[in-house]
C-alpha positions in Angstrom: -14.9 -8.0 11.3 -11.2 -7.2 11.9 -10.2 -9.0 8.7 -12.8 -7.0 6.7 -11.5 -3.8 8.2 -7.9 -4.7 7.3 -8.9 -5.4 3.7 -10.8 -2.2 3.4 -7.9 -0.2 5.0 -5.4 -1.9 2.6 -7.6 -1.1 -0.4 -7.8 2.5 0.6 -4.1 2.8 1.1 -3.4 1.0 -2.2 -5.8 3.4 -4.0 -4.1 6.4 -2.3 -0.7 5.1 -3.6 -2.1 4.9 -7.2 -3.5 8.4 -6.9 -0.1 9.7 -5.6 1.8 8.0 -8.5 -0.8 8.7 -11.1 -3.2 6.2 -12.6 -2.3 4.3 -15.7 -5.8 4.7 -17.0 -8.8 6.6 -16.0 -9.7 4.2 -13.2 -8.0 2.7 -10.2 -6.9 -0.9 -10.6 -8.6 -2.4 -7.5 -6.7 -5.7 -7.6 -3.4 -3.8 -7.5 -4.8 -1.5 -4.8 -5.8 -4.4 -2.5 -2.5 -6.3 -3.0 -0.3 -3.2 -2.8 -2.3 -1.8 0.2 -2.1 -5.1 2.2 1.5 -5.9 1.5 2.6 -2.3 1.8 0.7 -1.8 5.0 2.1 -4.9 6.5 5.7 -4.3 5.6 5.9 -0.5 5.5 3.5 0.2 8.4 5.1 -2.4 10.7 8.7 -1.4 10.0 8.0 2.4 10.5 5.9 1.8 13.6 8.7 -0.3 15.1 11.4 2.1 14.1 9.4 5.1 15.5 9.0 3.2 18.8 5.2 3.1 18.6 5.1 -0.7 18.8 2.2 -2.4 17.1 -0.4 0.3 17.5 -2.5 2.4 15.2 -0.5 5.6 14.9 0.3 8.2 12.3 3.8 6.7 11.7 2.2 3.4 10.8 -0.2 5.0 8.3 2.6 7.0 6.7 4.7 3.8 6.5 1.7 2.0 5.0 1.4 4.6 2.2 5.1 4.5 1.5 5.1 0.7 1.5 2.1 0.7 -0.9 3.8 3.2 -3.2 6.9 0.9 -3.4 4.8 -2.2 -4.0 2.8 -0.3 -6.7 6.1 0.8 -8.4 7.5 -2.7 -8.4 4.2 -4.1 -9.8 4.1 -1.5 -12.6 7.8 -2.1 -13.4 7.4 -5.9 -13.6 4.2 -5.6 -15.7 5.9 -3.2 -18.2 8.9 -5.5 -18.3 6.9 -8.6 -19.1 5.0 -6.7 -21.8 8.2 -6.3 -23.8 
């Protein structure tokens, strides 16, 4: 159940990152949302939580770090996709 919750949380964070950056079409790319959300949540959320001194707990600093991490992963994904299309 925890794994399902983490995947759902990552998907929502990834979708939020796409909404903040603007979608490339009319729909959310759910594959990108899941990957960016999970990777961004792990890296960004963990780093910000540890820097803020919260440890590994569910706090606002971790959620903010997760969104920032997902935005960075989404930007890198879009950049690499546009570069390979040339």
